[in-house]
Structure formats: C-alpha cells, structure tokens
N, CA, C and O atoms as a MOPAC input file, in Angstrom:
PM7 MOZYME 1SCF
protein

 N    111.72900 1   136.14400 1    82.23900 1
 C    112.36200 1   135.01000 1    82.86600 1
 C    112.47700 1   135.26400 1    84.36000 1
 O    112.79200 1   136.37300 1    84.79000 1
 N    112.21800 1   134.23200 1    85.14100 1
 C    112.26700 1   134.36500 1    86.58900 1
 C    113.63200 1   134.01000 1    87.15300 1
 O    114.64300 1   134.07400 1    86.45400 1
 N    113.64700 1   133.64300 1    88.39800 1
 C    114.88800 1   133.26400 1    89.06400 1
 C    115.26100 1   131.83100 1    88.69000 1
 O    114.43300 1   130.92400 1    88.77600 1
 N    116.49800 1   131.63600 1    88.28100 1
 C    116.96600 1   130.29400 1    87.92800 1
 C    117.09100 1   129.43500 1    89.18600 1
 O    117.36500 1   129.94700 1    90.27100 1
 N    116.89000 1   128.13600 1    89.03100 1
 C    116.96500 1   127.21500 1    90.15900 1
 C    117.26000 1   125.81200 1    89.65400 1
 O    117.20400 1   125.54000 1    88.45500 1
 N    117.57600 1   124.92800 1    90.59400 1
 C    117.72900 1   123.50500 1    90.31700 1
 C    116.67800 1   122.77500 1    91.13800 1
 O    116.29400 1   123.23400 1    92.21400 1
 N    116.21800 1   121.65200 1    90.63800 1
 C    115.19900 1   120.87100 1    91.33600 1
 C    115.62700 1   119.41400 1    91.40000 1
 O    115.88400 1   118.78500 1    90.37300 1
 N    115.69900 1   118.89000 1    92.60300 1
 C    115.95800 1   117.46500 1    92.79200 1
 C    114.75000 1   116.82700 1    93.47500 1
 O    114.88700 1   115.88900 1    94.26000 1
 N    113.58300 1   117.34600 1    93.16400 1
 C    112.35200 1   116.94900 1    93.84900 1
 C    111.86200 1   115.54800 1    93.48700 1
 O    111.03800 1   114.99300 1    94.21400 1
 N    112.33600 1   114.96200 1    92.39700 1
 C    111.86700 1   113.63200 1    92.00100 1
 C    112.14800 1   112.60400 1    93.09200 1
 O    111.31100 1   111.74600 1    93.37300 1
 N    113.30600 1   112.69300 1    93.69300 1
 C    113.69900 1   111.74100 1    94.73500 1
 C    113.99900 1   112.48200 1    96.03100 1
 O    115.08700 1   112.35200 1    96.59100 1
 N    113.04700 1   113.24500 1    96.49500 1
 C    113.26600 1   114.08800 1    97.67900 1
 C    112.82100 1   113.41500 1    98.97100 1
 O    112.39200 1   114.08500 1    99.91000 1
 N    112.92300 1   112.10100 1    99.01700 1
 C    112.55300 1   111.37600 1   100.23300 1
 C    113.39900 1   111.89100 1   101.39700 1
 O    114.59700 1   112.13200 1   101.24600 1
 N    112.77700 1   112.05300 1   102.53400 1
 C    113.44600 1   112.65500 1   103.68800 1
 C    114.79700 1   112.01200 1   104.00600 1
 O    115.74700 1   112.74600 1   104.28100 1
 N    114.93800 1   110.68400 1   103.98400 1
 C    116.25700 1   110.10200 1   104.28300 1
 C    117.34700 1   110.48800 1   103.27600 1
 O    118.53400 1   110.37400 1   103.58200 1
 N    116.95900 1   110.93900 1   102.08600 1
 C    117.93600 1   111.30400 1   101.05400 1
 C    118.25300 1   112.79200 1   100.99800 1
 O    119.23400 1   113.19600 1   100.37300 1
 N    117.44200 1   113.59400 1   101.63700 1
 C    117.58100 1   115.05400 1   101.49600 1
 C    118.97300 1   115.55900 1   101.85100 1
 O    119.55200 1   116.34800 1   101.10400 1
 N    119.51600 1   115.11700 1   102.97500 1
 C    120.83600 1   115.60400 1   103.39600 1
 C    121.89800 1   115.25200 1   102.35800 1
 O    122.79200 1   116.05300 1   102.08600 1
 N    121.80400 1   114.06900 1   101.78600 1
 C    122.77500 1   113.65600 1   100.76400 1
 C    122.63700 1   114.50700 1    99.50700 1
 O    123.63900 1   114.93200 1    98.93300 1
 N    121.39700 1   114.75900 1    99.07500 1
 C    121.19400 1   115.60600 1    97.89000 1
 C    121.69400 1   117.02100 1    98.14300 1
 O    122.31100 1   117.62400 1    97.26500 1
 N    121.43600 1   117.55600 1    99.32800 1
 C    121.88400 1   118.91000 1    99.64500 1
 C    123.40900 1   118.99100 1    99.68800 1
 O    123.99000 1   119.97900 1    99.23800 1
 N    124.06400 1   117.95200 1   100.22900 1
 C    125.52700 1   117.92000 1   100.24000 1
 C    126.06700 1   117.84100 1    98.81300 1
 O    127.04700 1   118.50600 1    98.47800 1
 N    125.43000 1   117.03100 1    97.98200 1
 C    125.85100 1   116.90800 1    96.58300 1
 C    125.71400 1   118.25100 1    95.87200 1
 O    126.62800 1   118.67800 1    95.16600 1
 N    124.56300 1   118.92300 1    96.06000 1
 C    124.34900 1   120.20900 1    95.39900 1
 C    125.33900 1   121.25300 1    95.89700 1
 O    125.79100 1   122.09100 1    95.11800 1
 N    125.67700 1   121.21700 1    97.16500 1
 C    126.67200 1   122.12900 1    97.71500 1
 C    128.03100 1   121.89500 1    97.05200 1
 O    128.74200 1   122.85100 1    96.74400 1
 N    128.39200 1   120.63200 1    96.83300 1
 C    129.65300 1   120.30600 1    96.15700 1
 C    129.62700 1   120.77400 1    94.70400 1
 O    130.62700 1   121.28000 1    94.19600 1
 N    128.49100 1   120.60700 1    94.03800 1
 C    128.35300 1   121.10100 1    92.66100 1
 C    128.55400 1   122.61200 1    92.64400 1
 O    129.28500 1   123.13600 1    91.80300 1
 N    127.91200 1   123.30500 1    93.56300 1
 C    128.03700 1   124.76000 1    93.63900 1
 C    129.46100 1   125.21000 1    93.92800 1
 O    129.91000 1   126.22600 1    93.39800 1
 N    130.17700 1   124.45900 1    94.76800 1
 C    131.56400 1   124.79800 1    95.06900 1
 C    132.45600 1   124.59000 1    93.84700 1
 O    133.42800 1   125.31800 1    93.64900 1
 N    132.12200 1   123.59900 1    93.03600 1
 C    132.90900 1   123.30800 1    91.83500 1
 C    132.59900 1   124.26100 1    90.69600 1
 O    133.43100 1   124.48500 1    89.81600 1
 N    131.39900 1   124.82000 1    90.71700 1
 C    130.97000 1   125.69100 1    89.62300 1
 C    130.24100 1   126.90700 1    90.19500 1
 O    129.02100 1   127.01100 1    90.06900 1
 N    130.98000 1   127.83000 1    90.82500 1
 C    130.33100 1   128.97400 1    91.46500 1
 C    129.50900 1   129.83800 1    90.51500 1
 O    128.57000 1   130.50800 1    90.94700 1
 N    129.84600 1   129.83200 1    89.24300 1
 C    129.08100 1   130.63600 1    88.28200 1
 C    127.64900 1   130.14200 1    88.15200 1
 O    126.75900 1   130.90300 1    87.77100 1
 N    127.42400 1   128.87900 1    88.46400 1
 C    126.07000 1   128.32500 1    88.39200 1
 C    125.17500 1   129.05600 1    89.38400 1
 O    124.11600 1   129.56000 1    89.00800 1
 N    125.58600 1   129.11600 1    90.63300 1
 C    124.95700 1   129.92100 1    91.66700 1
 C    123.44100 1   129.92700 1    91.71000 1
 O    122.84000 1   130.99800 1    91.79900 1
 N    122.80700 1   128.77500 1    91.65000 1
 C    121.35100 1   128.73000 1    91.70700 1
 C    120.91000 1   127.93800 1    92.93000 1
 O    121.57200 1   126.97400 1    93.31500 1
 N    119.80000 1   128.33500 1    93.54300 1
 C    119.30300 1   127.61400 1    94.70800 1
 C    118.67600 1   126.27700 1    94.31700 1
 O    118.22800 1   126.07600 1    93.18800 1
 N    118.66300 1   125.39300 1    95.27200 1
 C    118.02600 1   124.09000 1    95.11600 1
 C    116.61200 1   124.17900 1    95.65800 1
 O    116.40300 1   124.63100 1    96.78400 1
 N    115.63400 1   123.74900 1    94.86000 1
 C    114.22700 1   123.79600 1    95.27800 1
 C    113.66700 1   122.39000 1    95.40900 1
 O    114.01400 1   121.48800 1    94.64700 1
 N    112.80000 1   122.22800 1    96.38500 1
 C    112.12200 1   120.95300 1    96.61900 1
 C    110.62100 1   121.07000 1    96.39700 1
 O    109.92900 1   120.05500 1    96.31500 1
 N    110.11600 1   122.27300 1    96.30000 1
 C    108.67200 1   122.50500 1    96.23800 1
 C    108.15200 1   122.43900 1    94.81100 1
 O    108.92500 1   122.41300 1    93.85300 1
 N    106.86000 1   122.41300 1    94.68700 1
 C    106.22200 1   122.53700 1    93.37900 1
 C    105.99300 1   121.22100 1    92.66200 1
 O    106.35300 1   120.14200 1    93.13200 1
 N    105.38900 1   121.36200 1    91.52300 1
 C    105.01600 1   120.23500 1    90.68200 1
 C    106.21300 1   119.78900 1    89.83700 1
 O    106.88800 1   120.61900 1    89.22800 1
 N    106.47200 1   118.49000 1    89.80000 1
 C    107.61800 1   117.98100 1    89.04300 1
 C    107.54500 1   118.34200 1    87.56800 1
 O    108.53800 1   118.77500 1    86.98500 1
 N    106.38100 1   118.16700 1    86.96200 1
 C    106.24400 1   118.47200 1    85.53900 1
 C    106.52900 1   119.94100 1    85.27600 1
 O    107.12300 1   120.28700 1    84.25500 1
 N    106.11400 1   120.79900 1    86.18300 1
 C    106.41000 1   122.22700 1    86.03500 1
 C    107.91900 1   122.45500 1    86.05100 1
 O    108.43700 1   123.20400 1    85.22300 1
 N    108.62600 1   121.82300 1    86.97700 1
 C    110.08000 1   121.97900 1    87.03500 1
 C    110.72100 1   121.48700 1    85.74200 1
 O    111.57100 1   122.16900 1    85.17000 1
 N    110.32200 1   120.31800 1    85.28400 1
 C    110.94500 1   119.71300 1    84.10500 1
 C    110.76600 1   120.55200 1    82.84800 1
 O    111.59000 1   120.47800 1    81.93600 1
 N    109.71500 1   121.33900 1    82.78400 1
 C    109.44600 1   122.12500 1    81.57600 1
 C    109.71200 1   123.61900 1    81.75600 1
 O    109.53600 1   124.39500 1    80.81700 1
 N    110.12600 1   124.02200 1    82.93300 1
 C    110.37000 1   125.43300 1    83.23300 1
 C    111.74300 1   125.85700 1    82.70800 1
 O    112.74900 1   125.26400 1    83.09800 1
 N    111.81300 1   126.85900 1    81.84000 1
 C    113.11300 1   127.30200 1    81.33400 1
 C    114.02600 1   127.88000 1    82.41900 1
 O    115.23300 1   127.99300 1    82.20600 1
 N    113.47400 1   128.24400 1    83.56900 1
 C    114.29500 1   128.74800 1    84.66900 1
 C    114.95000 1   127.62600 1    85.47000 1
 O    115.86500 1   127.87800 1    86.25400 1
 N    114.49500 1   126.40300 1    85.28100 1
 C    115.08400 1   125.25200 1    85.96900 1
 C    116.31000 1   124.80200 1    85.17000 1
 O    116.18200 1   124.28700 1    84.06000 1
 N    117.49300 1   125.00200 1    85.74700 1
 C    118.72700 1   124.71100 1    85.01400 1
 C    119.16700 1   123.26400 1    85.14600 1
 O    119.95800 1   122.78800 1    84.33100 1
 N    118.67300 1   122.55000 1    86.15900 1
 C    119.01800 1   121.15000 1    86.34100 1
 C    117.92100 1   120.46300 1    87.12400 1
 O    117.41300 1   121.00600 1    88.10500 1
 N    117.55900 1   119.27700 1    86.69500 1
 C    116.61600 1   118.43600 1    87.41700 1
 C    116.92000 1   116.99600 1    87.04300 1
 O    117.87200 1   116.72600 1    86.31000 1
 N    116.12400 1   116.08500 1    87.53900 1
 C    116.28000 1   114.68800 1    87.15700 1
 C    114.91900 1   114.01600 1    87.15600 1
 O    113.97700 1   114.47600 1    87.80200 1
 N    114.83600 1   112.93000 1    86.42400 1
 C    113.60200 1   112.17500 1    86.30700 1
 C    113.94000 1   110.70700 1    86.12500 1
 O    115.08400 1   110.35500 1    85.83500 1
 N    112.95800 1   109.86600 1    86.29500 1
 C    113.14500 1   108.45300 1    85.97800 1
 C    112.81100 1   108.24900 1    84.49900 1
 O    112.44400 1   109.19700 1    83.80500 1
 N    112.93700 1   107.03800 1    84.03400 1
 C    112.77000 1   106.75000 1    82.61500 1
 C    111.37900 1   106.96500 1    82.05900 1
 O    111.23700 1   107.35900 1    80.90200 1
 N    110.33900 1   106.71500 1    82.85700 1
 C    108.98700 1   106.80300 1    82.30900 1
 C    108.63800 1   108.21100 1    81.82100 1
 O    108.27300 1   108.36500 1    80.65600 1
 N    108.73600 1   109.24600 1    82.66600 1
 C    108.43900 1   110.58600 1    82.15000 1
 C    109.39600 1   110.99300 1    81.02600 1
 O    108.99400 1   111.67200 1    80.08200 1
 N    110.64600 1   110.58200 1    81.13000 1
 C    111.62400 1   110.94900 1    80.09800 1
 C    111.26400 1   110.36300 1    78.74100 1
 O    111.55200 1   110.96500 1    77.70600 1
 N    110.63100 1   109.18500 1    78.74100 1
 C    110.30900 1   108.54100 1    77.46300 1
 C    108.86200 1   108.75800 1    77.02900 1
 O    108.47500 1   108.32300 1    75.94500 1
 N    108.05800 1   109.42100 1    77.85800 1
 C    106.65700 1   109.65400 1    77.48200 1
 C    106.36700 1   111.15300 1    77.41800 1
 O    106.49500 1   111.75800 1    76.35400 1
 N    105.98700 1   111.74500 1    78.51600 1
 C    105.53300 1   113.13900 1    78.51000 1
 C    106.63700 1   114.15100 1    78.22500 1
 O    106.33700 1   115.26900 1    77.80400 1
 N    107.89000 1   113.80200 1    78.43800 1
 C    108.98600 1   114.74500 1    78.20200 1
 C    109.72800 1   114.48100 1    76.89700 1
 O    110.64600 1   115.21700 1    76.53500 1
 N    109.32400 1   113.43100 1    76.20000 1
 C    110.03700 1   113.05200 1    74.96100 1
 C    109.71300 1   114.00600 1    73.83200 1
 O    110.21900 1   113.84300 1    72.72200 1

C-alpha cells in the first residue's frame, strides 16, 4: 500500500481550487487523524479505484456506469 491521499480532481477548475483547498483544510482541522494530502494530479479513474485514495468525488455518470 502506498501513501494515502484525497482527490478532488473531478472539479479542479482553477476558479474553484482555493475553495476546495480551504474546505479540505477545514476537514483536516476537524479530523486530524485523517492527515492525508490533497492531490490534483493523475487520472480520475485511477483515483476512484485506488485503495490509497481515502476520499474523492464524481458526478452521476461514472458512479452509475464504470464505478457501479
């Protein structure tokens, strides 16, 4: 097993990045035991199926097709 991480790459549009980073910082402050970095790089499907990815998000289409 590699290094655990979270991925919010599905909606990583530049205007949203600061908001996502602030949200993740608040999550980390509320749950310090989680202690995983936020990643923006890589393939979304890889993140969604990677056991080291502890949190991610997707829209309905992948959730109801390739990830179902």
